[in-house]
VMD Tcl script that draws the C-alpha trace (Angstrom):
set ca {
  {3.39 0.90 59.67}
  {1.70 0.82 55.91}
  {0.52 4.27 54.72}
  {-2.23 4.39 52.72}
  {-1.93 5.98 49.34}
  {-3.61 9.56 49.27}
  {-5.94 10.67 46.24}
  {-3.24 13.39 45.72}
  {-0.69 11.06 45.38}
  {-2.15 8.53 43.24}
  {-3.66 11.16 40.53}
  {0.01 11.49 39.38}
  {0.82 7.99 38.48}
  {-2.51 7.28 36.89}
  {-2.80 11.02 34.74}
  {1.40 9.78 33.88}
  {-0.11 5.66 32.65}
  {-2.85 7.53 31.01}
  {-0.55 9.76 28.98}
  {1.83 6.43 27.83}
  {-1.42 4.83 26.75}
  {-1.84 7.55 24.86}
  {1.54 8.35 23.03}
  {1.82 5.02 22.78}
  {-1.45 5.21 20.18}
  {-0.44 7.95 18.65}
  {3.03 6.29 17.68}
  {1.09 3.99 16.27}
  {1.07 3.47 12.28}
  {-0.76 1.03 10.18}
  {0.68 -2.21 9.16}
  {2.88 -1.44 5.83}
  {1.53 -2.43 2.68}
  {4.08 -4.71 1.08}
  {4.16 -6.03 -1.85}
  {2.73 -9.53 -1.97}
  {3.31 -13.11 -3.90}
  {0.76 -13.35 -6.82}
  {-0.35 -16.75 -8.06}
  {-1.05 -17.89 -11.83}
  {-4.62 -17.94 -10.93}
  {-4.57 -14.01 -9.98}
  {-6.96 -11.92 -12.80}
  {-6.21 -8.30 -13.85}
  {-8.07 -6.04 -12.01}
  {-8.20 -4.23 -15.54}
  {-8.58 -6.81 -18.48}
  {-9.42 -9.86 -16.10}
  {-6.96 -12.16 -18.09}
  {-5.33 -14.89 -15.64}
  {-1.60 -14.19 -14.57}
  {-0.60 -17.81 -15.97}
  {0.82 -17.75 -18.62}
  {1.48 -14.17 -19.37}
  {4.46 -12.43 -20.42}
  {6.32 -9.21 -19.23}
  {6.15 -7.08 -16.04}
  {2.86 -7.29 -13.97}
  {2.24 -4.98 -11.17}
  {0.20 -4.60 -7.63}
  {-1.69 -1.66 -6.02}
  {-3.09 -1.46 -2.67}
  {-6.07 0.86 -2.34}
  {-8.41 2.15 0.15}
  {-10.71 -0.63 1.81}
  {-9.40 -3.70 0.64}
  {-7.04 -6.27 2.87}
  {-4.73 -7.41 -0.36}
  {-3.60 -4.92 -2.93}
  {-4.78 -5.58 -6.76}
  {-2.68 -7.06 -9.32}
  {-2.49 -6.19 -12.84}
  {-0.70 -8.46 -15.65}
  {0.86 -6.12 -17.46}
  {1.95 -2.28 -16.34}
  {-0.30 -0.52 -19.05}
  {-3.18 -2.29 -17.38}
  {-1.71 -1.11 -14.09}
  {-1.30 2.51 -16.04}
  {-4.52 2.31 -17.19}
  {-6.20 1.89 -13.53}
  {-3.82 4.39 -11.37}
  {-3.96 7.48 -14.08}
  {-8.01 6.79 -13.97}
  {-9.03 10.04 -11.41}
  {-11.90 8.68 -9.99}
  {-9.24 6.35 -9.04}
  {-6.42 8.17 -7.49}
  {-7.82 9.31 -4.49}
  {-7.64 5.19 -2.61}
  {-3.99 4.77 -3.90}
  {-1.80 3.70 -1.54}
  {1.64 2.04 -2.17}
  {1.78 0.81 -5.73}
  {4.34 -1.97 -6.93}
  {6.33 -2.95 -10.32}
  {8.22 -5.46 -11.30}
  {11.60 -5.01 -12.01}
  {12.59 -5.58 -15.21}
  {16.17 -5.60 -15.03}
  {15.87 -9.16 -12.46}
  {12.81 -10.56 -14.73}
  {12.16 -13.58 -17.48}
  {10.29 -11.54 -19.77}
  {8.54 -14.86 -20.92}
  {7.82 -16.36 -17.51}
  {7.81 -13.35 -14.81}
  {8.08 -14.80 -11.24}
  {5.38 -14.64 -8.68}
  {7.51 -13.52 -5.93}
  {7.12 -10.61 -3.65}
  {10.71 -9.84 -4.27}
  {10.31 -9.01 -7.56}
  {8.68 -6.06 -7.26}
  {9.98 -2.23 -6.51}
  {8.00 0.96 -5.55}
  {6.54 1.84 -8.86}
  {6.59 5.73 -8.31}
  {10.14 5.64 -7.59}
  {10.67 3.32 -10.92}
  {11.86 4.22 -14.20}
  {10.23 3.09 -17.27}
  {10.77 2.29 -20.53}
  {8.36 3.50 -23.19}
  {7.77 2.20 -26.88}
  {10.09 -0.60 -26.41}
  {8.99 -3.69 -28.71}
  {9.22 -6.47 -26.10}
  {5.17 -7.13 -25.87}
  {3.32 -7.31 -22.32}
  {0.09 -9.31 -21.54}
  {-2.29 -7.31 -23.46}
  {0.44 -5.78 -26.74}
  {2.62 -2.90 -26.08}
  {3.60 -2.20 -22.25}
  {6.07 -0.62 -20.26}
  {9.56 -1.84 -18.75}
  {10.01 -1.30 -15.23}
  {13.72 -0.62 -13.50}
  {14.75 0.74 -10.46}
  {17.53 2.69 -11.76}
  {17.77 5.18 -14.63}
  {20.72 3.50 -15.18}
  {19.09 -0.05 -15.93}
  {16.22 1.72 -17.48}
  {19.01 3.57 -20.20}
  {20.62 0.04 -20.89}
  {17.64 -1.47 -22.12}
  {17.44 1.31 -24.19}
  {20.97 1.13 -25.58}
  {19.70 -2.59 -26.40}
  {16.14 -2.52 -27.42}
  {15.12 1.35 -27.97}
  {12.58 3.30 -26.65}
  {12.13 6.67 -24.04}
  {12.75 6.53 -20.12}
  {10.06 8.15 -18.28}
  {9.68 8.88 -14.81}
  {6.66 7.74 -12.94}
  {4.56 11.05 -13.46}
  {5.45 11.14 -16.71}
  {3.12 8.56 -18.27}
  {0.23 9.81 -18.73}
  {-3.53 8.13 -20.06}
  {-2.87 9.82 -23.64}
  {0.31 8.10 -23.71}
  {-1.13 4.85 -22.39}
  {-4.22 4.72 -25.17}
  {-1.76 5.26 -27.33}
  {1.02 3.24 -26.39}
  {2.82 1.10 -29.05}
  {5.88 -1.23 -30.12}
  {8.30 1.95 -31.09}
  {7.81 5.99 -30.81}
  {5.26 7.61 -32.38}
  {7.11 9.57 -34.56}
  {6.53 14.14 -34.88}
  {2.91 13.75 -34.70}
  {2.23 11.93 -31.41}
  {5.04 14.15 -30.00}
  {2.79 15.43 -27.63}
  {2.41 11.89 -25.78}
  {5.68 11.55 -24.20}
  {9.15 13.75 -24.33}
  {10.87 14.53 -27.34}
  {14.12 11.45 -26.85}
  {11.11 9.56 -28.32}
  {11.22 11.19 -31.54}
  {14.80 9.49 -32.08}
  {15.37 6.82 -29.97}
  {18.64 4.30 -30.36}
  {18.53 2.08 -32.85}
  {17.44 -1.64 -30.92}
  {19.81 -4.05 -31.50}
  {18.09 -7.81 -30.74}
  {20.92 -9.14 -29.76}
  {21.15 -10.80 -26.22}
  {24.94 -11.09 -25.10}
  {24.67 -8.25 -22.98}
  {21.77 -9.48 -20.76}
  {22.32 -13.08 -19.90}
  {19.70 -12.98 -16.93}
  {16.84 -11.34 -17.71}
  {16.22 -14.01 -21.01}
  {14.26 -10.88 -23.20}
  {12.56 -12.64 -26.35}
  {13.37 -10.96 -29.68}
  {10.92 -7.84 -31.16}
  {8.01 -9.02 -32.93}
  {9.49 -8.30 -36.86}
  {6.62 -6.60 -39.06}
  {5.89 -9.57 -42.21}
  {7.00 -8.29 -46.05}
  {3.65 -7.96 -48.04}
  {3.69 -9.84 -50.88}
  {1.65 -8.89 -53.87}
  {-0.44 -11.29 -56.09}
  {0.68 -12.57 -59.00}
  {-0.99 -11.30 -62.14}
  {-3.39 -13.97 -63.95}
}
mol new
graphics top color blue
foreach p $ca { graphics top sphere $p radius 0.5 }
foreach p [lrange $ca 0 end-1] q [lrange $ca 1 end] { graphics top cylinder $p $q radius 0.2 }
display resetview
């Protein structure tokens, strides 16, 4: 003989199912915002320049309300954006390209070339130009950043040590005593740059730009 379930016996089963569904919803998370492939016709979110042909490491920033990250053709433009107070509340995942595995003149477009920007180490006041001039060279490890400094000069910074004033005044070499407030003390005496590339067969870093000597005009 079949027995019809009573209301009392049905309620616990319904309650258990409801709790399981609620637990599943509570444990769900938004999809991870990974780095994505860039494309030559992607435009920098700050300067508007296309990535095609631009040298140096690039960056990506996920911000709330967007379905894909903003793209930056240089780390200088990246920091100019993310350090603006009006932008910071919308920032989510941030990525920069690892200079230790980057062809500086022809940066990769692959997502795997990007690393977590907040955990990266940055070499400021280094001589290799980015898309818009002086830029910061990011590295996944401090050791890699220090090896770059030993060869090219500059100073190693953490993400939180980069300031808007520093980005605005960034140059190819340390600004010196007069601008000591722009960066850490190690900037005041960076190692002498060595432009030989034998220690870094990959990536291919270009030589630093050299100032041209001034030639006085001959007297008539």
